[in-house]
ROLUMRO-639763 format. One record per residue (C-alpha): residue in one letter; y, z, x. Coordinates in steps of 0.05 Angstrom, whole numbers, padded with zeros to 5 digits, always signed. Each point is the difference from the previous one (the first is absolute). Last residue first. Layout:
N
AYZX
...
//
This chain:
656
K-00138-00268-00127
K+00052-00055+00001
R+00068+00019-00025
I+00025-00045-00056
L+00071-00019+00002
I+00036-00037-00065
L+00070-00025+00009
R+00041-00015-00062
K+00034-00052-00041
I+00017-00043+00059
Y+00030-00071-00018
A+00011-00035+00064
A+00053-00049+00003
S+00015-00056+00052
K-00032-00069-00020
I+00064-00035-00010
K+00039+00008+00068
D-00064+00011+00040
K-00008+00046+00066
K-00069+00037-00009
F+00014+00071-00018
H-00032+00061+00043
V-00016+00060-00041
T-00004+00058+00047
V-00047+00062-00008
T+00018+00067+00020
N-00038+00062+00025
Q-00025-00017+00070
F+00015+00056+00048
E-00019+00062-00040
D-00060-00038-00029
I-00012-00054-00050
N-00048-00057+00010
I+00004-00067-00037
D-00044-00048-00036
C+00032-00061-00036
I+00025-00032-00060
Y-00046+00004-00062
E+00030-00013-00064
C-00007+00060-00045
E+00034-00028-00065
L+00023-00070-00009
S+00060-00027-00046
K+00014-00072-00015
K+00062-00044+00009
E-00013-00074+00000
T-00007-00049+00058
A-00024+00062+00043
Y+00028+00028+00066
F-00012+00074+00022
S-00040-00024+00058
F-00037+00044+00055
L-00009-00023+00069
K-00050+00038+00034
S+00011+00072+00011
V+00005+00054+00056
Q+00048-00032+00047
R+00021+00045+00054
Q+00068+00019+00025
R+00009+00064-00045
Q-00055-00007-00051
W+00011-00075-00031
M-00014-00029-00064
F+00012-00078-00010
I+00043-00035-00054
D+00004-00065-00039
A+00052+00004-00052
G+00000-00013-00077
D+00054-00038-00030
P-00045-00038-00047
S-00032+00068-00020
K-00057+00054+00017
E+00013+00066-00026
I-00031+00059+00039
D-00046+00063-00003
F-00006+00003+00075
F-00065+00031+00042
V-00005+00031+00066
Q-00069+00027+00024
Y+00004+00064+00039
Q-00025+00035+00067
G+00026+00071+00004
T+00063+00046+00008
P+00022+00032-00067
L+00063-00033-00029
D+00068+00022+00001
S+00015-00044+00064
L-00011-00068-00039
D+00070-00027+00009
I+00006-00072-00018
R+00031-00050+00047
L+00028-00065-00031
Q+00013-00059+00048
G+00041-00058-00009
G-00020-00077+00017
T+00064-00030-00025
N-00014-00014-00075
S-00009+00071-00019
Q-00012+00033-00065
F-00028+00063-00024
R-00009+00012-00076
N-00026+00064-00027
N+00067+00029-00019
S+00049-00050+00036
V-00005-00002+00079
E+00030-00052+00043
V-00029-00010+00070
T+00046-00026+00055
G-00022+00023+00074
E-00042+00066+00004
I-00003+00043-00057
N-00019+00071-00008
Y-00046+00032-00055
K-00015+00063-00040
M-00030-00015-00065
L+00027+00036-00060
Q+00021-00057-00050
P-00058-00047+00032
Y-00059+00039-00016
I-00049+00026+00050
M-00073+00017-00023
F-00049+00043+00035
T-00073+00004-00002
D-00043+00048+00032
A+00024+00059-00034
I+00022+00067+00034
F-00013+00064-00043
V+00027+00063+00029
K-00052+00055+00010
T+00014+00064-00038
L-00055-00005-00055
S-00058-00017+00048
N+00021+00048+00052
T-00002+00059-00056
P+00063+00035-00038
V-00025+00049-00052
I+00021-00026-00071
Q+00015+00063-00047
S-00027+00006-00067
Q+00031+00022-00067
N+00068+00000+00035
I+00048+00040-00038
S+00012+00050+00060
K+00032+00066-00028
R+00063+00021-00025
A+00029-00073+00011
Y+00046-00037+00047
Y-00017-00074+00014
L-00007-00054+00055
S-00045-00059-00009
V-00026-00033+00064
S-00034-00072-00010
V-00046-00045+00033
Y-00017-00062-00038
N-00054-00050+00026
G-00002-00062-00041
P-00029-00042-00055
I+00041-00038-00049
N-00012+00004-00075
N+00031+00061-00018
K+00002-00020-00073
E+00065-00046+00012
P+00043-00011+00060
G-00040+00030+00057
H-00017+00068+00020
E+00027+00046-00054
I+00037+00065+00014
T-00017+00071-00026
H+00026+00068-00021
Y-00042+00040-00045
I+00033+00069-00010
S-00022+00059-00040
K+00025+00067-00038
E+00068+00015+00015
F+00021-00062+00043
P+00070-00006+00029
M+00018-00061+00036
K+00051+00006+00060
D+00060-00048-00018
S+00050+00044+00035
V-00047-00001+00058
F-00057-00053-00007
L-00013-00026+00072
R-00023-00073+00006
Y-00042-00036+00049
G-00027-00073+00012
G-00056-00040+00026
T-00019-00073+00021
R-00059-00042+00011
A-00026-00072-00001
Y-00011+00004+00080
P+00034-00069+00006
L+00048+00014-00056
S+00022+00067+00036
Y+00047+00053-00030
D+00006+00073+00021
L+00023+00068-00021
S+00048-00024-00049
G+00052+00051-00022
F+00021+00065-00041
L+00043+00061-00007
P+00038-00002+00064
F-00008-00067+00024
S-00053-00034+00041
M-00013-00078+00011
K-00068-00027+00020
K-00002-00079-00008
D+00007-00055-00051
W+00022+00033-00068
R+00065-00035-00001
D+00033-00033+00063
L-00043-00062-00002
L-00045+00000-00061
A-00074+00023+00003
Y+00011+00054-00051
W+00056-00006-00053
G+00022+00069-00015
G+00008+00069+00024
N+00014+00068-00031
F-00071+00027+00018
Y-00022-00012-00071
D+00031-00065+00002
E-00046-00019+00062
S-00060+00011-00045
G+00017-00037-00063
T+00039+00017-00066
G-00014+00069-00011
H-00021+00043-00063
I+00021+00071-00007
R-00010+00052-00052
M-00068-00015-00025
E-00016+00068-00038
N-00063+00038+00009
D+00037+00057+00038
I+00024-00051+00047
V-00022-00073+00005
S+00038-00034+00057
V-00017-00076+00006
D+00016-00040+00068
D-00003-00078-00014
G-00041-00048+00047
E+00037-00062+00029
F-00022+00031+00071
F-00067-00032-00010
L+00034-00069+00006
T+00009+00014+00072
M-00006-00078+00017
G-00060-00016+00044
P-00065+00032+00031
N-00043+00034-00057
L-00011+00076+00017
G+00073+00017-00014
Q+00023+00060+00033
A+00049+00051-00033
Q+00027+00058+00039
L+00033+00052-00044
I+00042+00061+00006
T+00023+00034-00066
G+00042+00060-00012
V+00025+00058-00046
Y-00044+00012-00057
H+00011+00066-00043
G-00044+00057-00017
H-00048+00030-00055
G-00073-00017-00003
F-00050-00057-00009
G-00010-00056+00042
Q+00005-00070+00025
L+00047-00023+00063
F+00010-00066+00031
V-00057-00036-00037
H-00010-00076+00018
P-00015-00035-00067
K-00068-00016-00025
G-00019-00074-00025
L-00030-00023+00071
P-00016+00063+00044
T+00045+00012+00054
K-00035-00019+00069
I+00012+00067+00035
D+00041+00046-00038
A+00025+00052+00050
N+00034+00051-00047
W+00034+00056+00039
F+00031+00053-00049
A+00055+00043+00027
Y+00022+00070-00022
F+00053+00046-00001
K+00002+00065-00034
G+00041+00009-00070
E+00059+00040-00017
K+00033+00042-00056
T-00051+00051-00017
S-00037-00008+00062
D+00061+00017+00044
L-00032-00016+00067
K+00023+00034+00063
K+00066+00005+00034
N-00021+00021+00067
S+00016-00065+00035
V-00038-00045+00043
F+00011-00062+00045
V-00061-00027+00031
E+00013-00035+00064
T-00054-00043+00036
K-00017-00028+00069
I-00061-00042+00013
K-00039-00025+00060
I-00061-00046-00025
P-00067-00002+00026
H-00027-00069+00004
D-00061-00020-00038
K-00060-00016+00038
S-00038-00033-00054
H-00080-00002-00001
I-00006+00051-00056
D+00048-00035-00043
F+00076+00004-00011
P+00003+00074+00013
R+00039+00035-00056
Y+00063+00041+00027
I+00022+00048-00047
L+00071+00034-00001
E+00012+00065-00036
I+00057+00030-00044
K-00018+00069-00033
A+00034+00039-00054
K-00011+00069-00029
S+00037+00046-00051
N+00038-00036-00055
F+00020-00065+00028
P+00065-00045-00003
M-00001-00070+00028
P+00072-00028+00013
F-00013-00076+00014
Y+00033-00015+00064
C-00054-00034+00037
Y+00007-00033+00070
N-00038-00043+00048
V+00035-00012+00066
N+00003-00059+00042
D+00076-00006-00014
R-00011+00000-00071
T-00061+00002-00045
G-00008+00013-00074
L+00010+00052-00050
L+00063+00032-00035
L+00057-00051+00000
S-00046-00061+00014
Q-00017-00029+00065
M-00065-00035-00010
S-00033-00046+00046
E-00044+00023+00061
K-00060-00050+00013
G-00072+00001-00013
Y+00004-00037-00064
A+00060+00033-00027
Y+00024+00070+00017
G+00029+00043-00049
F-00003+00071+00022
F-00066+00020-00041
D-00035-00069+00013
A+00006+00008+00076
V-00022+00073-00002
P-00061-00017-00033
M-00015+00036-00065
Y-00008+00072-00028
V+00061+00033-00034
A-00007+00058-00047
P-00066+00017+00025
Q-00054+00014-00045
K-00031+00071-00022
E+00069+00035+00000
N+00004+00056+00053
D+00075+00004-00006
W+00022-00069+00018
S-00034-00049+00045
I+00030-00058+00038
K-00043-00049+00040
L+00019-00058+00039
D-00051-00049+00026
I-00005-00039+00065
Q-00048-00061+00004
K+00045-00050-00029
N-00043-00057+00023
L+00050-00060+00006
G+00047+00031+00049
K+00058+00043+00005
F-00004+00076-00003
A+00022+00011+00072
D+00058-00039-00015
A+00034+00053-00038
P+00005+00046+00065
Q+00012+00049-00037
L-00010+00038-00061
K+00060+00034-00040
I-00011+00042-00061
G+00055+00025-00046
L+00021+00055-00049
I-00067+00036-00007
R+00005+00052-00046
G-00013+00076-00005
G-00056+00051-00020
Q-00042+00038+00049
D-00058-00018+00047
L+00023-00067+00036
E-00037-00044+00039
A+00034-00054+00036
L-00014-00066+00043
T-00078+00016+00004
V-00042-00047+00044
S-00059-00039-00019
Q-00059-00026+00040
G-00045-00062+00005
A+00047-00043+00038
L+00044+00046+00045
L+00071+00022-00018
L+00042+00024+00062
T+00056+00057-00015
D+00067+00016-00011
T+00009+00034-00063
Y+00065+00034-00024
I+00010+00047-00061
A+00077-00004-00022
R+00038+00049-00036
A+00048-00019-00059
S+00071+00021+00012
G+00027-00068-00019
M-00048-00054-00001
D+00046-00059+00005
D-00044-00060-00010
V+00033-00016-00069
K+00068+00003+00034
N+00019-00075-00012
W-00031+00004-00069
K+00037+00064-00013
K+00067-00032+00012
S-00010-00068-00029
V-00020+00037-00066
Q+00051+00059+00008
G+00059-00052-00008
F-00026-00020-00067
A-00004+00072-00021
E+00070+00016+00021
M+00023-00066-00042
A-00036+00025-00059
S+00028+00071+00003
D+00071-00031+00010
D-00006-00046-00061
L-00023-00070+00005
Q+00031-00057-00033
K-00055-00047-00020
V-00020+00047-00059
F-00072+00019-00015
N-00013+00041-00058
T-00001+00078+00000
I-00069+00027-00020
Q-00015+00072-00022
Y-00077+00008+00005
D-00045+00039-00047
N-00007-00066-00043
S-00043-00027+00047
Y+00015-00042+00062
S-00020-00070+00013
R-00002-00025+00067
Y+00011-00073+00012
Q-00023-00062+00031
I+00029-00069-00014
Q-00044-00058+00031
F+00025-00073+00001
F-00028-00071+00008
Q+00033-00058-00041
I+00061+00001-00044
Q+00025-00051-00047
K+00057-00015-00047
G+00046+00043+00038
R+00044+00055-00034
S-00055+00051+00021
V-00003+00062-00047
I-00021+00071+00023
K-00009+00050-00051
C-00004+00077+00012
G-00023+00060-00044
N+00028+00067-00023
K+00031+00011+00066
F+00002-00038+00063
P-00005+00009+00074
I+00009-00058+00050
P-00026+00019+00067
F+00015-00046+00063
Y-00069-00024+00024
C+00019-00077-00004
F-00045-00045+00030
F+00000-00082+00014
G-00065-00026+00023
G-00019-00050+00055
I-00010+00048+00060
E+00066+00032-00011
N+00062-00003-00050
G+00044+00059-00009
T+00009+00066-00040
L-00009+00076+00016
P+00024+00000+00072
S+00047-00041-00014
V+00038-00011-00062
F-00003+00001-00074
P+00056+00049-00006
F+00047-00040+00010
I-00005-00075-00011
K-00007-00041+00061
G-00067+00019+00026
S-00034-00064-00026
F-00061+00042-00035
L+00029+00019-00071
D+00050-00062+00013
S-00056-00050-00011
F-00002+00020-00076
C+00077-00002-00008
I+00021+00066-00029
S+00012+00034-00068
F+00013+00067-00023
S-00006+00044-00063
P-00006-00066-00036
K+00030+00004-00071
N-00049+00007-00061
I-00022+00070+00016
G-00070+00023-00006
G+00005+00057+00049
F+00011-00048+00067
Y+00013-00070-00001
F-00002-00037+00067
D+00021-00072+00003
L-00024-00041+00057
T+00041-00065+00018
D-00034-00062+00027
D+00006-00018+00077
T-00074+00003+00005
P-00052+00042+00034
T-00065-00029+00017
P-00045+00044+00048
T+00016+00062-00052
W-00002+00074+00008
I+00035+00058-00039
R-00019+00069+00016
N+00023+00070-00025
I+00023-00014-00071
S+00011+00068-00029
G-00027+00026-00063
N+00014+00027-00073
G-00028-00027-00061
P-00014-00072-00021
V-00014-00063+00042
D+00025-00069-00001
F-00002-00044+00065
I+00006-00079+00003
V+00040-00010-00059
L+00014-00076+00008
S+00065-00039-00016
S-00015-00060-00049
D+00061+00011-00043
S-00049+00022-00051
N-00031+00050+00043
R-00067-00012+00039
R-00052+00055+00002
V-00033+00047+00047
F+00008-00047+00058
S-00032-00029+00063
Y-00067-00016-00031
K+00014-00074-00013
G+00044-00004+00067
S-00043-00059+00023
F-00008+00032+00073
G+00009+00068-00022
D-00072+00031-00003
D-00038-00064-00021
N-00063+00021+00035
R-00051+00015-00059
G-00012+00066-00030
T+00029-00024-00071
T+00060+00055+00009
D+00026-00045+00061
Y+00041+00053+00036
S+00076-00007-00007
S+00013+00077+00011
V+00014+00064-00037
Q-00016+00063+00038
R-00019+00069-00014
V+00004+00068+00040
G-00007+00066-00037
T+00038+00063-00011
G-00006+00068-00035
E-00018+00036+00064
W+00020-00019+00070
F-00048+00027+00048
T+00024+00020+00070
P-00034-00027+00059
L+00056-00053+00016
D+00052+00054+00002
K+00012-00001+00074
I+00016-00077-00007
Q+00063+00025-00032
A+00043-00065+00004
L-00037-00047-00044
K-00006+00055-00056
N+00071+00018+00016
L+00021-00070-00025
E-00028+00017-00067
S+00035+00064-00007
A+00069-00031+00020
I-00006-00059-00050
N-00021+00048-00059
I-00051+00040-00023
R+00011+00074-00017
N-00070+00042-00008
K+00020+00057+00046
Q+00069+00008-00022
S-00025+00005-00074
Y-00058+00047+00021
G+00059+00046+00038
I+00038+00002-00061
L-00062+00016-00045
M-00022+00052+00053
L+00070+00038-00006
S-00010+00002-00075
N-00069+00026+00006
L+00018+00053+00050
I+00057+00018-00047
F-00047+00011-00059
L-00052+00038+00040
L+00053+00050+00029
C+00029+00013-00074
S+00068+00017-00002
K+00032+00067+00000
K+00082-00004-00006
G+00047+00031+00057
N+00020-00068+00025
I-00073-00017+00008
K-00047+00064-00001
I-00075-00015+00012
T-00059+00003-00047
G-00075+00007+00011
R-00062-00040+00019
Y-00026-00029+00060
K-00053-00054+00003
K+00060-00051-00004
L+00020+00016+00069
S-00047-00050+00035
K+00032-00062-00043
L+00066+00025+00027
F-00023-00006+00070
D-00035-00071-00014
F+00067-00025-00029
L+00038+00025+00061
S-00049-00035+00045
S+00007-00063-00041
M+00074+00002+00006
//
């Protein structure tokens, strides 16, 4: 329909009359009438049109005019960290029957993302167009359970501690959501607003044929996103040497890059991240992409991690399927930075495929692809980490973040909220960093506790000993348009950006031209992964084995038969360490010895005291960690009464 619409538009420059059924008619009048019909079809918003936004990856470069993405959430409006814990900020207003209005927006729109880590079994009532009777109702938890069609996989689910729903819910002339429960905690409801130029059809649970077809296309298209069709492939098979660069593709006529494959992926592992990816369009002064290969493809702290729909690593191949149209020229390069003048960096054998089609950029409708890399080393106190800031016209489509705390211990820096100020209006305010990536509850078993990948989001890593984590999120149906400017940030710390860290992010967007005011050039000092000297291990995520009888309950380990508790330290760097415990001494406190393999490495240490008392950083022993010795074992002294060890955390400090 859009091509017909454009064709009719082009004919408007002609004047004259034509005969229809023997009568003369004004050509301009007919063309205008046909264009109005075409415009009406083009600007129809319903379930099918919104599902097509998820399915049609090829349309990612296309500008969506007359729309904006906004969010209602449970964030603490005072700037503190009660983002849903108490429920104080989790509703717009309370009705006389104690039910809660959690969403109430005017105008036309479509809800394209609902997230919560705390769903309830209370009913949600959706009201469209200001009517007094619910347009439809559903149990809050059934938005994510997969039990109620159409809220089913792959657009809904429960992963990494968060419950998510990407099934679109279009609404006309306003939408109100009421929870019949008396309390609700964390939530984010994101929606796309539409101007009055759009014709909206309200959501109904019974899908029509076009919606069913569009829903089927989501899985179908996602499963074939790597199908390059008739695109031609440019192959490279070469040796990349330190201090040199290699061109993977150089094109001198307009087209679009549909895919990039780079292998072997494990060649780009390591803590130094010395190989950069550089992509340039149309002789622009600064590259569209310039950053370490590892960061662009979603590695985390020197290892492959991400397997998203459009970007990541699978089967030892790095892949990118973001469509990248350009007007006249394109160049893709790899640059190998030597680590230092004395290093003997190994050459790397690489193979690449770059898939190109001849369909060049339509600058009236599309933007070019850009990726902004921000290595924010030692994040300044009082200022958020910036994902993207600049002026121009475009839309935001993705975030990759590695977040490393500089203070050992719990990852409290990840309490920080994301904020999006678009065209000088705050449109989105989040409730926590893992929430932004559709997760929830870091440092809890089977929640946000390790790397996990899904099509649109995931966790890159989680490590309490290293005090680091990371995540990614793609914005497809929820891509964020900006007409004039964007300022997209995330806090480091629960309040006032008060916890220092190293934040490295990649922000993906389409625009008419680069909106970055300045570009950060990769250097060895910026790309080297930070490794601390102090590591803290908490019982809730501790890896351990038991010999004999040892009972475990939270941070209480008990054995009255002389059992053994072996703690895995294989994730830590090799070296010599001092071992400390944060403990509680008590009347039932055990006497223990520490061993490494078959060698005792500590004197007797007692958890006994006549009254309970907490002690921090109690020295236990010295140990070595290497590829052969990477565990430590607690031996309980046999005693029927004094049998418990209350260990709040282990602290290992590497010797200089």
